[in-house]
Backbone bond lengths (Angstrom), bond angles and torsions (degrees), N, CA, C in turn:
res aa  C-N    CA-C-N  psi(-1)  N-CA   C-N-CA  omega(-1)  CA-C   N-CA-C  phi
1 M - - - 1.466 - - 1.535 111.08 -
2 K 1.347 115.01 -42.62 1.459 119.64 179.00 1.522 110.90 -62.19
3 F 1.342 115.78 -38.95 1.467 120.46 179.36 1.529 110.45 -62.82
4 I 1.334 116.46 -43.75 1.468 121.56 -179.37 1.527 110.32 -62.69
5 K 1.331 116.24 -42.89 1.457 120.18 178.87 1.525 110.81 -62.49
6 T 1.320 115.41 -39.00 1.469 120.26 179.22 1.522 111.02 -63.85
7 V 1.331 115.59 -42.47 1.466 120.83 179.15 1.522 110.44 -62.21
8 F 1.334 116.66 -47.37 1.461 120.83 179.57 1.521 111.12 -61.85
9 F 1.324 116.10 -38.30 1.465 120.18 179.11 1.524 110.90 -64.54
10 L 1.332 116.20 -43.44 1.467 120.70 -179.83 1.525 111.28 -65.26
11 V 1.327 115.82 -39.13 1.468 120.34 177.53 1.524 109.71 -63.92
12 F 1.326 115.82 -44.34 1.467 121.31 178.94 1.524 110.79 -59.90
13 V 1.324 116.34 -45.79 1.468 121.34 179.25 1.523 110.56 -61.94
14 A 1.338 116.41 -40.35 1.470 120.87 179.95 1.522 110.66 -63.47
15 I 1.334 116.20 -42.19 1.465 120.65 179.80 1.522 110.74 -65.03
16 I 1.332 116.11 -47.89 1.465 120.57 179.36 1.528 110.61 -61.93
17 G 1.339 115.65 -40.37 1.460 119.79 178.20 1.513 111.77 -63.07
18 G 1.333 115.75 -40.75 1.463 120.44 178.51 1.509 111.62 -64.29
19 I 1.349 115.73 -41.49 1.460 120.33 178.36 1.525 110.11 -62.72
20 G 1.341 115.45 -43.52 1.456 119.71 178.97 1.518 112.03 -61.86
21 Y 1.328 115.55 -40.20 1.469 120.73 -179.85 1.522 110.57 -61.41
22 Y 1.344 116.80 -50.31 1.457 120.14 -176.65 1.526 112.73 -74.22
23 S 1.340 116.85 -9.01 1.460 120.21 174.40 1.526 110.44 -78.08
24 I 1.330 116.39 -18.80 1.468 121.80 -178.45 1.529 111.62 -114.56
25 Y 1.309 116.00 -44.32 1.457 122.39 -178.84 1.528 108.90 -115.14
26 P 1.308 119.14 156.65 1.466 128.43 -3.22 1.528 112.04 -72.37
27 D 1.314 115.21 172.30 1.462 121.23 -178.37 1.529 109.30 -80.44
28 V 1.313 115.72 86.55 1.465 121.74 -177.42 1.525 111.64 -66.61
29 A 1.324 117.25 -33.94 1.463 121.73 -175.95 1.526 113.09 -58.78
30 K 1.333 116.97 -28.79 1.469 119.50 -178.17 1.528 111.91 -65.92
31 L 1.342 115.89 -18.16 1.463 119.97 179.87 1.528 112.68 -71.98
32 K 1.320 116.44 -7.64 1.465 119.22 176.47 1.527 110.51 -60.04
33 K 1.334 115.55 -37.78 1.462 120.31 -177.18 1.524 113.65 -121.73
34 Q 1.320 116.42 -17.79 1.468 120.54 -175.66 1.524 111.06 -105.77
35 N 1.334 115.99 127.79 1.462 120.58 177.66 1.529 109.91 -84.94
36 P 1.314 118.01 134.72 1.472 119.87 179.17 1.523 111.46 -66.49
37 R 1.329 117.17 131.43 1.467 121.06 179.71 1.522 111.46 -76.84
38 K 1.314 115.37 -43.73 1.463 120.72 -179.79 1.522 108.21 -148.22
39 T 1.317 116.39 140.29 1.458 120.14 -178.64 1.530 111.43 -98.34
40 S 1.316 115.13 165.97 1.465 121.05 176.60 1.527 110.37 -60.51
41 F 1.332 115.94 -36.39 1.463 119.86 -179.31 1.528 111.33 -68.95
42 M 1.321 117.47 -37.00 1.465 120.83 176.21 1.525 109.99 -62.54
43 E 1.314 116.62 -43.14 1.468 120.96 178.43 1.527 110.75 -63.97
44 Y 1.319 116.19 -36.15 1.468 121.05 176.78 1.526 110.13 -62.14
45 R 1.328 116.64 -44.57 1.464 120.86 179.01 1.531 110.68 -63.21
46 E 1.321 117.30 -40.52 1.464 120.61 179.39 1.528 110.93 -62.00
47 R 1.312 117.26 -41.74 1.473 120.81 177.23 1.526 110.50 -64.71
48 E 1.308 115.72 -38.68 1.462 121.33 179.09 1.526 110.69 -63.70
49 W 1.327 117.09 -44.99 1.470 121.46 178.55 1.522 110.73 -62.40
50 K 1.319 116.21 -43.92 1.466 120.88 -179.22 1.522 110.73 -61.65
51 A 1.329 116.74 -42.84 1.466 121.22 -179.71 1.526 111.56 -64.33
52 K 1.339 115.90 -30.83 1.463 120.74 -178.98 1.528 112.54 -93.81
53 G 1.334 116.14 0.21 1.456 120.10 179.41 1.513 114.07 74.73
54 K 1.321 117.07 21.03 1.467 121.11 179.69 1.525 110.39 -88.01
55 K 1.320 116.44 131.62 1.456 121.16 178.53 1.529 109.39 -97.79
56 L 1.309 115.06 74.40 1.459 121.13 -179.43 1.522 110.20 -113.35
57 K 1.313 115.31 152.20 1.456 120.98 176.02 1.525 109.09 -125.19
58 I 1.300 115.27 148.23 1.458 120.30 179.40 1.522 110.11 -70.98
59 Q 1.314 115.89 128.83 1.459 122.54 176.01 1.523 107.60 -103.13
60 K 1.317 116.69 116.75 1.462 119.98 179.41 1.524 110.14 -157.35
61 K 1.304 115.27 151.16 1.461 121.38 176.14 1.520 107.67 -152.70
62 W 1.308 116.27 120.29 1.459 120.22 -177.27 1.526 110.84 -68.37
63 V 1.319 115.47 139.11 1.458 121.07 177.50 1.530 107.94 -139.03
64 P 1.343 117.75 130.36 1.471 119.25 178.95 1.527 110.82 -65.92
65 L 1.306 116.64 154.61 1.463 121.13 -175.92 1.525 112.09 -59.03
66 R 1.322 117.01 -31.89 1.464 120.06 -179.68 1.527 111.85 -65.27
67 N 1.338 116.75 -18.45 1.461 121.09 179.24 1.527 112.54 -103.77
68 V 1.317 115.86 21.75 1.464 121.36 175.45 1.522 107.95 -113.45
69 S 1.311 116.69 134.87 1.462 120.88 179.14 1.527 111.04 -53.58
70 P 1.336 118.17 128.69 1.474 120.95 176.77 1.529 111.69 -57.17
71 Y 1.337 116.28 -30.04 1.466 120.03 177.25 1.531 110.23 -60.08
72 L 1.332 115.64 -42.38 1.468 120.18 -177.58 1.527 110.65 -66.58
73 V 1.312 116.75 -45.17 1.469 120.73 -179.92 1.521 110.22 -57.45
74 K 1.326 116.15 -47.82 1.464 120.31 -177.02 1.523 112.08 -71.34
75 A 1.321 117.20 -35.69 1.470 120.51 179.02 1.523 110.77 -65.22
76 V 1.324 116.72 -42.23 1.468 120.98 -179.83 1.529 110.79 -65.67
77 I 1.314 116.94 -41.93 1.467 120.04 179.34 1.527 110.60 -65.12
78 I 1.330 117.25 -40.80 1.465 120.96 176.85 1.521 110.24 -60.86
79 A 1.318 115.93 -43.64 1.468 120.89 -175.65 1.522 113.65 -74.34
80 E 1.324 116.84 -39.08 1.460 120.67 -170.71 1.529 115.65 -104.63
81 D 1.337 116.72 -29.14 1.472 117.80 -172.03 1.526 109.27 -165.93
82 D 1.327 116.09 78.33 1.463 120.65 -172.11 1.529 113.70 -66.32
83 K 1.322 117.38 -16.66 1.469 120.64 179.01 1.534 111.25 -102.26
84 F 1.313 116.17 17.65 1.466 121.65 -173.76 1.526 113.49 -50.51
85 W 1.326 117.27 -47.07 1.457 120.56 -174.10 1.527 112.80 -72.25
86 S 1.327 118.05 -18.14 1.468 120.33 -174.89 1.529 115.50 -108.16
87 H 1.335 118.35 -22.97 1.465 118.39 -177.34 1.531 111.96 -85.47
88 N 1.316 115.98 170.08 1.468 121.35 -178.51 1.524 112.40 -101.49
89 G 1.326 115.40 23.76 1.461 120.13 179.62 1.510 113.44 117.22
90 F 1.340 115.95 -17.63 1.463 120.60 -177.32 1.526 110.48 -133.20
91 D 1.324 116.37 133.52 1.460 122.21 175.69 1.526 106.96 -105.10
92 L 1.319 116.60 94.73 1.461 121.42 -174.11 1.525 112.81 -62.79
93 D 1.340 116.59 -35.53 1.471 119.83 178.89 1.526 110.63 -64.03
94 A 1.339 115.91 -45.12 1.468 120.42 -179.97 1.525 110.68 -65.32
95 M 1.327 116.33 -38.88 1.464 120.38 179.38 1.526 111.12 -65.36
96 Q 1.337 116.27 -38.42 1.466 120.41 179.35 1.526 110.77 -65.99
97 K 1.343 116.18 -43.78 1.463 120.25 179.11 1.528 110.91 -63.20
98 A 1.330 115.99 -41.37 1.466 120.37 179.23 1.524 110.60 -63.83
99 L 1.331 116.18 -40.86 1.463 120.64 179.53 1.525 110.74 -65.08
100 E 1.329 116.44 -40.42 1.467 120.64 179.05 1.528 110.89 -62.70
101 K 1.335 116.12 -38.99 1.466 120.05 177.63 1.524 110.65 -67.08
102 D 1.331 115.80 -40.29 1.467 120.26 178.73 1.527 110.88 -61.11
103 I 1.329 115.52 -44.25 1.463 120.28 -179.94 1.524 110.49 -64.46
104 E 1.326 115.42 -40.85 1.464 120.89 179.96 1.527 111.68 -62.69
105 K 1.344 115.78 -39.90 1.464 120.64 -178.53 1.530 112.75 -88.53
106 G 1.322 116.18 -12.64 1.459 119.60 -179.44 1.508 113.12 75.33
107 K 1.337 116.75 18.32 1.460 121.87 178.80 1.522 108.70 -129.60
108 F 1.310 115.92 132.75 1.457 119.59 -177.77 1.529 110.56 -104.09
109 K 1.345 114.87 106.91 1.458 120.67 -178.70 1.524 112.10 -105.80
110 F 1.331 116.86 -5.66 1.462 121.38 178.89 1.533 110.85 53.81
111 G 1.323 116.92 55.67 1.461 121.61 -178.46 1.526 112.06 -84.54
112 G 1.341 115.60 -164.87 1.454 121.20 178.77 1.507 114.09 77.31
113 S 1.327 117.94 22.56 1.466 121.36 -176.97 1.519 112.10 -74.23
114 T 1.320 116.01 138.38 1.456 121.75 174.57 1.527 109.46 -82.26
115 I 1.322 116.10 172.78 1.464 120.50 176.51 1.530 110.03 -61.74
116 S 1.312 117.08 -38.40 1.469 121.05 178.96 1.523 111.05 -63.64
117 Q 1.333 117.22 -40.67 1.465 121.23 177.65 1.525 111.01 -66.82
118 Q 1.325 116.01 -41.71 1.466 120.18 178.20 1.525 110.51 -62.13
119 L 1.326 115.70 -39.43 1.464 119.75 179.75 1.527 110.68 -64.76
120 A 1.327 116.88 -42.75 1.465 120.99 178.21 1.519 110.38 -58.27
121 K 1.317 116.00 -44.73 1.465 121.15 -179.94 1.523 111.04 -65.27
122 N 1.327 117.00 -46.71 1.463 120.67 -178.18 1.526 112.22 -63.59
123 L 1.314 116.51 -41.40 1.461 120.42 -175.86 1.521 113.53 -71.84
124 Y 1.335 116.39 -42.06 1.463 118.58 -166.78 1.527 117.18 -127.19
125 L 1.320 118.74 -10.80 1.462 120.31 -173.04 1.525 112.58 -121.71
126 T 1.315 116.06 -170.09 1.467 122.34 178.02 1.523 108.73 -115.13
127 P 1.333 118.21 169.17 1.469 120.59 179.44 1.530 114.00 -73.09
128 A 1.324 118.09 -0.52 1.471 121.08 -178.51 1.526 110.58 -52.62
129 K 1.327 116.15 140.49 1.464 120.71 -179.06 1.526 109.52 -116.71
130 N 1.314 115.22 97.19 1.455 121.06 176.89 1.528 108.25 -152.71
131 P 1.328 118.05 162.25 1.466 121.29 -175.75 1.527 114.42 -57.91
132 V 1.321 117.65 -38.30 1.467 120.80 -178.37 1.521 110.53 -66.02
133 R 1.340 116.15 -46.46 1.469 119.74 179.08 1.531 110.31 -63.60
134 K 1.329 116.56 -38.03 1.462 120.67 179.52 1.527 110.70 -65.62
135 L 1.320 116.81 -34.85 1.461 120.83 177.88 1.526 110.47 -67.77
136 K 1.323 116.64 -42.15 1.467 120.73 176.48 1.529 109.79 -60.43
137 E 1.332 115.42 -42.80 1.464 120.84 179.29 1.523 110.91 -59.80
138 A 1.331 116.53 -41.81 1.462 121.08 -179.29 1.528 111.30 -63.53
139 I 1.326 116.22 -41.83 1.468 120.61 -179.87 1.526 110.62 -64.32
140 I 1.335 116.25 -46.29 1.471 120.15 -179.40 1.524 110.36 -66.56
141 T 1.332 117.33 -38.87 1.463 121.31 178.05 1.521 110.29 -59.19
142 W 1.312 116.45 -45.92 1.468 121.75 178.85 1.523 110.47 -59.12
143 R 1.322 116.65 -41.29 1.464 120.92 -179.50 1.528 111.33 -70.52
144 I 1.334 116.85 -37.18 1.464 120.92 177.24 1.524 110.25 -62.27
145 E 1.327 116.41 -45.91 1.463 120.96 -179.11 1.527 111.76 -64.75
146 R 1.317 117.37 -32.06 1.466 121.14 179.36 1.526 111.86 -77.75
147 S 1.324 116.75 -29.20 1.469 120.87 -172.49 1.525 114.22 -95.43
148 L 1.332 116.95 -30.97 1.463 120.52 -172.57 1.527 112.18 -117.65
149 S 1.321 115.14 151.98 1.465 119.85 174.94 1.524 109.13 -75.29
150 K 1.317 116.36 160.82 1.462 120.49 178.12 1.529 110.47 -60.95
151 R 1.322 115.71 -38.75 1.465 120.13 179.90 1.530 110.75 -61.95
152 R 1.325 116.15 -41.42 1.470 120.07 179.78 1.529 110.63 -69.72
153 I 1.325 117.39 -37.11 1.465 121.24 178.84 1.521 110.71 -61.55
154 I 1.322 117.41 -47.45 1.469 119.92 -178.33 1.526 110.39 -69.97
155 E 1.332 117.82 -32.05 1.465 121.08 177.69 1.527 110.58 -63.42
156 I 1.327 116.61 -47.52 1.466 120.22 179.54 1.523 110.19 -65.28
157 Y 1.317 116.09 -44.80 1.471 120.75 -178.91 1.527 111.42 -55.98
158 L 1.321 116.93 -48.70 1.465 120.84 -177.83 1.525 112.24 -65.71
159 N 1.320 117.45 -19.79 1.463 121.00 -179.91 1.521 114.13 -93.47
160 V 1.329 117.63 -13.24 1.470 119.06 -177.70 1.523 114.27 -119.79
161 V 1.324 117.69 -13.52 1.463 119.90 -176.76 1.532 111.07 -67.25
162 E 1.321 116.06 146.17 1.469 121.89 -179.09 1.522 109.89 -76.86
163 W 1.367 115.63 134.92 1.458 120.53 -178.90 1.534 111.60 -129.10
164 G 1.308 115.84 24.74 1.455 120.33 -178.78 1.519 109.57 145.80
165 E 1.316 117.35 176.42 1.467 121.53 -178.66 1.518 110.49 -64.38
166 G 1.320 116.93 105.82 1.457 121.93 179.21 1.512 114.62 83.22
167 I 1.320 117.38 -0.07 1.464 121.54 -177.13 1.525 109.79 -103.02
168 F 1.320 116.17 119.04 1.463 120.75 -179.29 1.525 110.35 -128.00
169 G 1.312 116.06 130.41 1.454 121.10 177.98 1.511 112.75 91.53
170 I 1.318 115.29 152.91 1.463 120.97 -173.69 1.526 113.26 -69.79
171 E 1.328 118.30 -32.33 1.470 119.33 -179.04 1.524 110.67 -66.19
172 A 1.329 116.84 -43.55 1.467 121.01 177.95 1.522 110.71 -67.20
173 A 1.331 116.76 -38.83 1.464 120.95 -179.63 1.522 111.20 -67.01
174 S 1.317 116.60 -43.02 1.458 121.29 179.81 1.525 111.07 -62.93
175 A 1.336 116.18 -42.16 1.464 120.91 178.52 1.521 111.08 -66.82
176 R 1.319 116.69 -40.97 1.467 121.62 -177.12 1.517 112.49 -67.59
177 Y 1.312 116.64 -46.47 1.463 120.10 -173.31 1.527 114.43 -92.34
178 Y 1.343 116.69 -29.85 1.467 118.50 -175.21 1.526 114.19 -124.40
179 G 1.340 117.35 -2.85 1.453 119.93 176.62 1.514 114.30 63.63
180 K 1.319 116.63 34.24 1.466 120.78 -178.38 1.523 109.86 -148.75
181 P 1.338 117.81 162.89 1.470 119.97 176.60 1.523 110.92 -72.12
182 A 1.315 116.37 158.84 1.466 121.09 -178.10 1.524 112.60 -61.12
183 A 1.316 116.47 -26.83 1.465 120.47 -179.33 1.524 112.23 -65.53
184 S 1.336 116.80 -23.67 1.467 121.09 -174.48 1.525 114.27 -98.12
185 L 1.306 118.32 4.61 1.465 120.75 -178.27 1.526 111.54 -63.99
186 T 1.320 115.86 135.81 1.461 120.91 177.18 1.526 109.74 -82.90
187 A 1.316 116.65 172.65 1.463 121.17 178.78 1.524 110.80 -63.02
188 E 1.324 116.81 -40.46 1.462 120.88 179.99 1.530 110.65 -65.30
189 E 1.328 116.29 -45.93 1.469 120.11 179.30 1.529 110.81 -63.02
190 A 1.325 115.82 -39.54 1.462 120.51 178.70 1.524 110.98 -61.97
191 A 1.323 116.33 -42.91 1.467 120.96 179.77 1.525 110.96 -63.55
192 H 1.328 116.78 -39.47 1.464 120.70 178.24 1.533 111.30 -65.21
193 L 1.320 116.68 -43.69 1.466 120.46 -179.87 1.531 111.16 -65.16
194 A 1.320 116.16 -39.26 1.465 120.04 178.70 1.522 111.32 -68.09
195 A 1.317 116.16 -32.88 1.466 121.32 -175.74 1.522 113.61 -64.92
196 V 1.330 117.71 -27.62 1.472 120.04 -175.43 1.528 113.82 -91.95
197 L 1.315 118.14 -6.03 1.464 120.49 -174.32 1.533 115.66 -57.13
198 P 1.311 120.31 -33.02 1.470 117.80 177.88 1.529 113.48 -61.00
199 N 1.333 117.10 -25.96 1.467 120.75 -178.18 1.529 109.33 -154.03
200 P 1.334 118.01 68.24 1.464 122.12 -171.85 1.519 116.33 -67.86
201 R 1.323 118.26 -17.64 1.469 119.18 177.99 1.527 111.21 -88.06
202 R 1.294 116.79 -18.37 1.465 120.05 177.95 1.523 111.56 -91.01
203 Y 1.331 115.53 -40.39 1.459 119.74 -175.44 1.523 112.27 -106.74
204 N 1.321 114.55 147.21 1.455 122.70 -178.01 1.528 108.78 -116.24
205 P 1.337 119.29 127.28 1.465 120.83 -178.96 1.520 113.93 -63.12
206 T 1.332 117.67 -21.71 1.463 120.39 178.91 1.524 111.79 -106.03
207 G 1.321 116.53 11.28 1.462 120.71 -179.48 1.516 112.51 -87.14
208 S 1.322 115.76 -165.33 1.468 120.95 -174.87 1.530 112.53 -116.67
209 S 1.308 117.27 20.74 1.460 120.97 -179.60 1.529 111.37 -63.97
210 R 1.324 116.12 131.23 1.466 120.47 178.01 1.523 110.86 -64.27
211 Y 1.323 115.33 -36.75 1.469 119.87 179.19 1.528 110.23 -60.17
212 V 1.328 116.73 -47.04 1.464 120.86 -178.77 1.520 110.67 -64.95
213 E 1.329 116.84 -42.59 1.463 120.44 179.79 1.525 111.23 -62.25
214 R 1.321 116.51 -43.97 1.468 120.77 -179.52 1.527 110.70 -64.82
215 R 1.311 115.65 -45.81 1.469 120.21 -179.61 1.532 111.11 -66.65
216 T 1.329 116.44 -37.11 1.464 121.15 177.99 1.519 111.01 -61.33
217 R 1.313 116.60 -44.74 1.467 121.18 -178.77 1.527 111.54 -64.54
218 I 1.322 116.22 -37.97 1.467 119.54 178.24 1.527 110.02 -63.35
219 I 1.328 116.43 -46.67 1.466 121.36 179.76 1.524 110.45 -62.15
220 Y 1.334 115.73 -44.68 1.463 120.62 -177.65 1.525 111.22 -63.66
221 R 1.329 116.74 -43.02 1.468 120.54 -179.35 1.523 111.84 -63.94
222 I 1.322 116.18 -36.10 1.466 119.73 176.18 1.525 109.54 -65.42
223 M 1.329 116.61 -39.15 1.467 120.81 178.17 1.524 110.72 -62.63
224 V 1.324 116.58 -40.10 1.464 121.16 178.06 1.523 110.10 -66.95
225 K 1.326 116.09 -46.07 1.467 121.70 -178.44 1.522 111.78 -59.73
226 R 1.315 116.74 -35.47 1.465 120.96 -178.36 1.522 113.14 -88.06
227 G 1.316 117.19 1.13 1.451 120.61 178.01 1.511 114.37 81.76
228 I 1.323 116.64 10.78 1.464 120.91 177.74 1.521 109.87 -71.18
229 V 1.325 115.24 -36.51 1.462 122.83 175.77 1.513 106.94 -119.04
230 I 1.326 118.41 133.52 1.458 119.69 -179.88 1.528 109.88 -75.21
231 P 1.343 117.89 141.84 1.466 122.60 -173.98 1.526 114.71 -53.60
232 E 1.340 117.33 -30.88 1.464 119.68 -177.97 1.524 112.51 -60.30
233 Y 1.329 116.90 -22.61 1.456 120.28 -178.12 1.522 112.99 -92.66
234 E 1.318 116.63 3.33 1.462 119.37 -176.42 1.520 111.67 -63.51
235 D 1.341 116.58 -28.66 1.463 119.07 -178.70 1.524 112.34 -73.57
236 T 1.351 118.15 -2.68 1.468 119.40 175.57 1.523 110.89 -74.87
237 M 1.331 116.18 -14.34 1.457 120.37 176.75 1.523 108.56 -80.05
238 T 1.303 117.27 91.96 1.456 122.24 -178.04 1.509 111.38 -96.12
239 D 1.314 115.42 163.55 1.458 120.59 177.60 1.519 109.55 -65.00
240 S 1.317 117.42 146.57 1.468 121.95 -176.40 1.518 112.02 -57.10
241 S 1.320 117.57 -29.29 1.457 120.85 -178.83 1.516 111.95 -73.16
242 E 1.330 116.81 -17.61 1.458 120.80 -178.75 1.522 112.09 -92.66
243 R 1.339 115.82 -13.09 1.452 118.63 -179.22 1.517 111.41 -83.69
244 A 1.303 115.30 162.61 1.462 120.24 -178.88 1.517 110.24 -63.98
245 T 1.332 116.31 156.65 1.458 120.54 177.52 1.516 109.29 -60.89
246 P 1.327 118.73 128.82 1.463 121.21 -176.95 1.520 112.18 -63.72
247 A 1.330 115.10 148.23 1.465 120.34 -179.43 1.517 111.32 -71.38
248 V 1.330 116.17 -23.38 1.456 121.36 -177.67 1.519 108.62 -123.91
249 P 1.342 119.57 131.21 1.458 120.86 178.88 1.518 111.46 -65.58
250 D 1.337 116.14 150.17 1.454 122.00 179.59 1.519 109.60 -74.85
251 P 1.360 118.60 116.76 1.463 120.88 -179.51 1.518 112.45 -57.21
252 A 1.341 116.96 -33.62 1.459 120.11 -178.84 1.517 110.88 -65.25
253 A 1.345 115.49 -33.01 1.458 119.67 -178.58 1.519 111.86 -76.00
254 T 1.326 116.65 -27.29 1.463 120.70 -177.82 1.519 112.78 -94.65
255 G 1.336 115.06 -2.97 1.463 118.84 179.21 1.510 113.37 84.03
256 N 1.331 117.65 6.63 1.463 121.52 -179.98 1.525 109.40 -85.06
257 T 1.318 116.17 76.63 1.450 120.77 -179.14 1.511 109.79 -116.31
258 F 1.333 116.44 171.85 1.461 118.91 178.92 1.515 110.53 -121.73
């Protein structure tokens, strides 16, 4: 019994110590002027590739927010965190809905993450899904929201988020899938890129996945409804069978999923 109590005490101390650590470190404030060279999530992917014997390299190129298509910025916010500009880092309604789904399915995935929460995880944590990691994420998210402007948060997010196997950031993704800089992305291309973010290694923005097409159309229609895209251009959204053959095969179609 004494041994068990000792173990629980040590675990408790470790958790409290971890919380204390992330309440002070990492130095989030430096991100006001300093762009992150490599994130914790990128390092995680590199270890994963090495363990699997994959010879992959991270493709990324930093681009300031002013050089990113406004369509892309708005499409990503619609797709990932529609209350981004108004919340303080946490969308309680989305978290409640995600929790209700988890309870219904009997699986706890800790969904409902905002862009700020995703950024905290990408920059400093691992993809592990457990209460302790989620608590660390919450602390870092709170610090990010206190230290950085919303504009800076979305700028960093768009430059570090994963957009495919080895592809990180919108500039690399735009070049890979559309052969153009992020500044030149059209509304349709932006909607496609935003549509794959929940699972970027499984889905391809230029592929033929029904899921991506359906999600793309929803995002695009919201953009039209809000006046982000003028209605006259709505007919540019053509059926996937009418578009040119994609430059990159759809991983979902080839079975290359994770």
